[in-house]
C-alpha positions as CSV (number, residue, x, y, z in Angstrom):
1,M,3.2,-37.0,41.1
2,R,6.4,-35.3,39.9
3,A,6.9,-31.5,39.4
4,T,10.0,-29.5,38.4
5,L,10.6,-26.7,40.8
6,G,13.7,-25.2,39.2
7,R,17.4,-25.7,38.9
8,Y,20.0,-25.3,41.7
9,P,21.6,-22.9,42.4
10,G,19.0,-20.7,40.7
11,I,16.6,-21.8,43.4
12,S,17.9,-22.6,46.9
13,L,17.0,-25.7,48.8
14,A,15.0,-23.8,51.3
15,A,13.0,-22.2,48.5
16,A,12.5,-25.5,46.8
17,R,11.1,-27.0,50.0
18,E,8.7,-24.1,50.4
19,L,7.5,-24.5,46.9
20,A,7.1,-28.3,47.4
21,D,5.0,-27.8,50.5
22,K,2.7,-25.4,48.6
23,L,2.3,-27.9,45.8
24,R,1.5,-30.7,48.3
25,F,-1.1,-28.5,49.9
26,A,-2.6,-27.7,46.4
27,V,-2.8,-31.4,45.6
28,A,-4.4,-32.1,49.0
29,Q,-7.1,-29.6,48.1
30,G,-7.8,-31.3,44.8
31,G,-5.7,-29.1,42.6
32,D,-3.5,-30.1,39.7
33,P,-0.3,-28.1,39.7
34,A,0.6,-29.2,36.1
35,D,-2.8,-28.1,34.8
36,A,-2.4,-24.8,36.7
37,K,1.0,-24.2,35.2
38,K,-0.4,-24.9,31.7
39,T,-3.3,-22.5,32.3
40,A,-0.9,-19.8,33.6
41,R,1.2,-20.2,30.3
42,V,-2.0,-19.9,28.2
43,E,-3.2,-16.8,30.1
44,A,0.3,-15.2,29.8
45,E,0.2,-15.8,26.1
46,E,-3.3,-14.3,25.8
47,R,-2.0,-11.2,27.6
48,S,0.9,-10.7,25.2
49,F,1.1,-8.0,22.6
50,G,1.7,-10.7,20.0
51,H,-1.7,-12.3,20.8
52,L,-3.4,-8.9,20.6
53,A,-1.8,-8.4,17.2
54,E,-3.2,-11.7,16.0
55,R,-6.7,-10.8,17.2
56,F,-6.5,-7.3,15.7
57,M,-5.5,-8.7,12.3
58,R,-8.2,-11.4,12.4
59,E,-11.1,-9.5,13.9
60,H,-10.5,-6.0,12.4
61,S,-7.8,-5.5,9.9
62,R,-8.4,-8.4,7.5
63,R,-12.1,-8.1,8.0
64,F,-12.5,-4.4,7.3
65,K,-9.3,-2.9,5.8
66,R,-7.9,-3.3,2.2
67,S,-4.5,-2.3,3.6
68,A,-4.4,-5.3,6.0
69,S,-1.2,-6.5,4.4
70,D,0.4,-3.1,5.2
71,D,-0.6,-3.5,8.8
72,E,0.9,-7.0,8.9
73,R,4.1,-5.8,7.3
74,M,4.5,-2.9,9.7
75,L,3.9,-5.0,12.8
76,A,6.4,-7.7,11.6
77,K,9.1,-5.1,10.9
78,H,8.8,-2.5,13.6
79,V,6.7,-3.7,16.5
80,L,6.6,-7.4,17.1
81,P,10.4,-7.9,17.3
82,K,10.3,-5.7,20.4
83,W,6.8,-6.3,21.9
84,R,5.7,-9.7,20.9
85,H,6.0,-11.3,24.3
86,R,5.3,-8.1,26.4
87,P,2.0,-8.0,28.3
88,F,0.1,-5.3,26.3
89,A,-1.5,-4.0,29.5
90,E,1.9,-3.2,30.9
91,I,3.1,-1.1,27.9
92,K,3.5,2.6,28.9
93,R,3.3,5.8,26.9
94,R,7.1,6.3,27.3
95,E,7.7,2.9,25.7
96,V,5.5,3.8,22.8
97,I,7.4,7.1,22.3
98,A,10.7,5.2,22.5
99,L,9.6,2.8,19.8
100,L,8.5,5.6,17.5
101,E,11.7,7.6,18.0
102,S,13.8,4.5,17.2
103,I,12.0,4.2,13.9
104,V,12.6,7.9,13.2
105,A,16.3,7.4,14.1
106,A,16.5,4.5,11.6
107,G,15.8,7.0,8.8
108,T,12.1,6.2,8.2
109,P,10.1,9.0,9.9
110,V,7.0,8.5,7.7
111,S,6.9,4.9,8.9
112,A,7.0,6.1,12.5
113,S,3.8,8.1,11.8
114,R,2.1,5.1,10.2
115,V,3.2,2.8,13.1
116,H,1.9,5.3,15.6
117,A,-1.5,5.3,13.9
118,L,-1.6,1.5,13.8
119,I,-0.7,0.8,17.4
120,R,-3.1,3.5,18.6
121,K,-5.9,1.7,16.7
122,M,-4.8,-1.6,18.1
123,F,-5.0,-0.4,21.7
124,N,-8.4,1.1,20.9
125,F,-9.4,-2.3,19.6
126,A,-8.3,-3.9,22.9
127,I,-10.4,-1.3,24.8
128,S,-13.4,-2.2,22.6
129,R,-13.0,-5.9,23.5
130,G,-12.8,-5.2,27.2
131,L,-9.1,-6.2,27.4
132,L,-7.7,-2.7,28.3
133,E,-8.9,0.4,30.1
134,N,-6.5,3.1,28.7
135,N,-4.6,3.6,25.5
136,P,-0.9,4.4,26.0
137,A,-0.5,5.6,22.3
138,T,-2.8,8.6,22.8
139,V,-1.8,12.2,23.8
140,I,1.5,11.8,22.0
141,G,1.1,14.3,19.2
142,K,3.0,14.4,15.9
143,I,6.1,12.4,15.6
144,V,7.3,14.1,12.5
145,E,6.1,16.8,10.2
146,E,5.1,15.0,7.0
147,R,5.7,16.7,3.6
148,S,2.5,17.8,1.9
149,R,1.3,15.5,-0.9
150,D,1.7,17.8,-3.9
151,R,4.3,16.1,-6.0
152,I,3.5,15.8,-9.7
153,L,5.8,15.0,-12.7
154,S,7.1,17.8,-14.9
155,D,7.4,17.2,-18.7
156,D,11.1,16.4,-18.3
157,E,10.4,14.0,-15.4
158,A,7.5,12.3,-17.4
159,R,10.0,11.8,-20.3
160,L,12.6,10.4,-17.9
161,F,10.0,8.1,-16.4
162,W,8.9,6.8,-19.8
163,I,12.5,6.0,-20.8
164,A,13.1,4.2,-17.5
165,T,10.0,2.0,-18.0
166,A,10.9,1.1,-21.6
167,G,12.0,-2.4,-20.6
168,D,15.7,-2.0,-19.8
169,G,15.3,0.1,-16.6
170,P,16.0,-0.9,-13.0
171,F,13.0,-3.3,-12.9
172,T,11.3,-5.9,-15.0
173,P,9.5,-5.0,-18.2
174,T,6.2,-6.2,-16.6
175,V,6.6,-3.7,-13.8
176,G,7.5,-1.0,-16.2
177,L,4.3,-1.6,-18.2
178,A,2.3,-1.5,-15.0
179,L,3.8,1.8,-14.0
180,R,3.0,3.2,-17.5
181,L,-0.6,2.1,-17.2
182,A,-0.8,3.9,-13.8
183,L,0.4,7.1,-15.4
184,L,-2.1,6.8,-18.3
185,T,-5.1,6.0,-16.1
186,G,-4.6,7.4,-12.7
187,C,-5.6,4.1,-11.1
188,R,-4.2,3.1,-7.7
189,A,-1.2,0.9,-7.5
190,G,-3.2,-2.1,-6.1
191,E,-5.8,-1.7,-8.9
192,I,-3.1,-1.9,-11.6
193,A,-0.9,-4.6,-10.0
194,G,-3.9,-7.0,-9.5
195,L,-5.6,-6.2,-12.8
196,R,-7.4,-9.3,-14.1
197,R,-7.9,-10.3,-17.7
198,D,-11.7,-10.3,-17.3
199,E,-11.6,-6.8,-16.0
200,V,-10.3,-5.5,-19.4
201,L,-13.3,-5.2,-21.8
202,D,-13.4,-4.5,-25.6
203,L,-9.7,-4.1,-25.9
204,D,-9.7,-4.4,-29.7
205,D,-12.2,-1.5,-30.0
206,T,-10.5,1.7,-28.9
207,T,-13.8,3.5,-28.8
208,K,-15.2,1.1,-26.2
209,A,-12.1,-0.3,-24.5
210,R,-12.4,0.1,-20.7
211,L,-11.5,-1.4,-17.3
212,N,-14.3,-2.7,-15.2
213,L,-13.0,-3.0,-11.7
214,P,-15.4,-4.7,-9.2
215,P,-16.1,-3.1,-5.8
216,E,-13.8,-5.4,-3.9
217,R,-10.9,-4.3,-5.9
218,T,-11.3,-0.5,-5.3
219,K,-10.6,1.6,-2.3
220,P,-14.0,3.2,-2.0
221,N,-15.6,-0.3,-2.4
222,R,-17.5,0.9,-5.5
223,R,-17.4,-0.4,-9.1
224,H,-15.1,1.6,-11.3
225,V,-15.6,1.6,-15.1
226,L,-12.7,3.5,-16.6
227,P,-12.3,4.1,-20.4
228,L,-8.9,3.2,-21.9
229,S,-7.2,5.5,-24.4
230,P,-5.5,3.9,-27.5
231,M,-2.1,4.4,-25.8
232,A,-3.3,2.6,-22.7
233,C,-4.8,-0.2,-24.8
234,E,-1.3,-0.7,-26.4
235,V,0.3,-1.0,-22.9
236,V,-2.3,-3.6,-21.9
237,R,-1.8,-5.5,-25.1
238,R,2.0,-5.7,-24.5
239,A,1.5,-6.8,-20.9
240,L,-1.0,-9.5,-22.0
241,A,1.4,-10.7,-24.7
242,T,4.1,-11.5,-22.1
243,S,1.9,-12.5,-19.1
244,T,2.3,-16.1,-18.0
245,A,-0.7,-15.9,-15.6
246,E,-4.0,-17.4,-16.7
247,S,-6.1,-14.8,-14.9
248,F,-4.0,-11.6,-14.6
249,V,-2.6,-9.0,-16.9
250,F,0.7,-8.4,-15.0
251,S,2.1,-11.7,-14.0
252,T,4.8,-12.6,-11.5
253,R,8.2,-13.9,-12.6
254,A,7.2,-17.5,-11.6
255,P,5.9,-18.9,-14.9
256,T,3.9,-21.7,-13.1
257,E,1.9,-19.5,-10.8
258,D,-1.4,-17.9,-11.7
259,A,-0.6,-14.8,-9.7
260,P,-0.2,-11.0,-10.3
261,I,2.6,-8.7,-9.4
262,S,2.1,-7.0,-6.0
263,S,1.3,-3.4,-5.2
264,P,4.6,-3.1,-3.2
265,A,6.4,-4.2,-6.3
266,L,5.4,-0.9,-7.9
267,T,6.4,1.1,-4.8
268,L,9.8,-0.7,-4.8
269,A,10.3,0.0,-8.5
270,M,9.9,3.8,-7.9
271,R,12.4,3.6,-5.1
272,R,14.8,1.7,-7.3
273,L,14.4,4.3,-10.0
274,A,15.2,7.1,-7.5
275,V,18.4,5.2,-6.6
276,V,19.4,4.8,-10.2
277,V,18.8,8.5,-10.9
278,K,21.1,9.4,-8.0
279,D,23.8,7.0,-9.2
280,E,27.3,8.5,-9.4
281,G,30.9,7.5,-10.3
282,K,32.0,5.1,-13.0
283,A,28.7,3.2,-12.9
284,R,26.7,6.3,-13.4
285,H,23.4,5.4,-15.2
286,Q,22.3,7.3,-18.3
287,L,19.1,8.3,-16.5
288,A,21.1,10.4,-14.1
289,D,22.1,12.8,-17.0
290,L,18.7,13.3,-18.5
291,P,16.7,16.6,-18.1
292,G,14.5,16.3,-15.0
293,S,17.0,14.1,-13.1
294,A,18.1,16.9,-10.8
295,T,14.6,17.5,-9.5
296,W,14.0,13.7,-9.3
297,R,17.1,13.4,-7.1
298,S,16.1,16.2,-4.7
299,H,12.5,15.1,-4.4
300,P,11.9,11.6,-5.7
301,P,8.3,10.9,-6.6
302,G,6.5,7.8,-5.4
303,V,4.0,5.5,-7.2
304,H,1.0,7.5,-5.8
305,D,2.4,10.6,-7.4
306,L,1.6,9.1,-10.8
307,R,-2.1,9.2,-9.9
308,R,-1.7,12.8,-8.6
309,T,0.0,13.8,-11.8
310,V,-2.9,12.6,-13.9
311,A,-5.4,14.5,-11.7
312,S,-3.3,17.7,-11.8
313,R,-2.7,17.5,-15.5
314,L,-6.4,17.1,-16.2
315,I,-7.4,20.0,-13.9
316,E,-4.7,22.2,-15.5
317,A,-6.2,21.3,-18.9
318,G,-9.6,22.6,-17.8
319,V,-11.3,19.2,-17.3
320,A,-14.3,19.6,-15.1
321,V,-13.6,18.7,-11.5
322,D,-16.5,16.3,-11.5
323,T,-15.0,14.4,-14.4
324,V,-11.6,14.2,-12.7
325,R,-13.3,12.9,-9.6
326,K,-15.0,10.1,-11.7
327,V,-11.6,9.3,-13.3
328,L,-10.1,8.8,-9.9
329,N,-13.2,7.1,-8.5
330,H,-13.3,9.5,-5.6
331,S,-16.4,9.3,-3.4
332,A,-19.3,11.4,-4.4
333,S,-20.5,14.1,-2.1
334,S,-22.5,13.1,0.9
335,G,-26.1,12.2,-0.1
336,D,-25.3,12.4,-3.8
337,V,-27.1,9.1,-4.6
338,L,-27.7,10.0,-8.3
339,S,-24.0,10.6,-8.9
340,R,-23.0,7.4,-7.1
341,H,-25.4,5.0,-8.8
342,Y,-27.2,6.3,-11.9
343,D,-24.8,8.4,-14.0
344,R,-22.1,5.9,-15.1
345,S,-23.1,5.8,-18.7
346,A,-23.3,9.6,-18.9
347,A,-19.9,9.9,-17.2
348,E,-18.0,7.6,-19.6
349,P,-17.8,9.9,-22.7
350,P,-16.2,12.9,-20.8
351,M,-13.9,10.5,-19.0
352,R,-12.9,8.9,-22.3
353,L,-12.3,12.3,-23.9
354,A,-10.3,13.6,-20.9
355,L,-8.0,10.5,-20.7
356,G,-7.6,10.4,-24.5
357,R,-6.4,14.0,-24.5
358,W,-4.1,13.2,-21.5
359,A,-2.6,10.3,-23.5
360,D,-2.1,12.5,-26.5
361,E,-0.3,15.1,-24.4
362,L,1.8,12.4,-22.8
363,A,2.7,11.0,-26.2
364,R,3.8,14.5,-27.3
365,I,5.9,14.9,-24.1
366,V,7.7,11.5,-24.5
367,G,8.0,11.7,-28.3
368,E,5.7,8.8,-29.2
369,A,3.1,10.7,-31.1
370,P,2.3,9.1,-34.5
371,A,4.1,10.7,-37.4
372,D,0.9,11.4,-39.3
373,E,-0.9,13.0,-36.4
374,V,-0.7,16.5,-35.1
375,V,-1.1,16.4,-31.3
376,I,-2.5,19.5,-29.7
377,P,-1.5,20.1,-26.1
378,L,-4.4,20.0,-23.6
379,R,-5.5,23.5,-23.0
380,A,-9.2,23.6,-24.0
381,R,-11.8,22.8,-21.4
382,V,-13.2,19.3,-21.4
383,P,-17.0,19.1,-20.6
384,A,-18.2,17.4,-17.4
């Protein structure tokens, strides 16, 4: 039997002899040093943070969370490069704080808060599996003070946004159309990006056109039937006319793949638009000189702010809060079984009226109202 003890001079001859004696004794007792060494490697791997991350993703995140891809991305970018091979039971609170502060120092403080929440949940998962006794990510407190989520687009900003999404902006025409549909419907980025052709119903009849999103495609895990305004129908038609995907409305650039664009693509598009609006010097983009660009530069909106804009505009117009809640597919109040299950048909007319008026108002703002129509700004109350 042969066994490698180490390399000289990293290990002295005396130490090598001592190790050899221990191995001979182990063999005499019926042991297998090679097998023991392999077992030790496996156990060390199972104690690593990287292995814990794999178990967390497999047994919790992918099983229960729609944002599993976000967890995977944050781990790969911020955590695993530093902790992959660390025994997770040896990670101390001071190391957690050091990791989070390094993310803040890199200029992404909001990411630090997200990472903190994620690793706190991971350590709690380890405790629930009997792998750990204490959570080093607790009792840390706030890492940063996040800005309140109250950003909505002004008229000037909505006009700037519409121009940027016309097809010659800082992103592909497909992404531009997806962003426009988000502003017209108030749907979440993932619901828009992954929109399937069979989820669009009666598109040729603007009195019945609607989206029918199954539970597995919505955040509250509840079917969402959302009326489409004539303006939204036109956006969907344009997307379908250029889509190369057999199953999806908004297709990727790869013409041979039956795949949709991704939710992060819409997030990235809004970030690119913010960069373009800030552009200076000889290459200054025309968007940087439009009304609304100054506010956009100082407080750039994100893709979720399109959804918030729809909600705020409907409420300002006097639309009943219950109707706005149904448009956004927000959860019904606790115990409200009737609202959750039996009033879909009754809810559709007021939702169609509300979204139709919002589309008319948006058309007026961006200058796309039909020449033979007089569009009245939303001011009258829309019934529930």
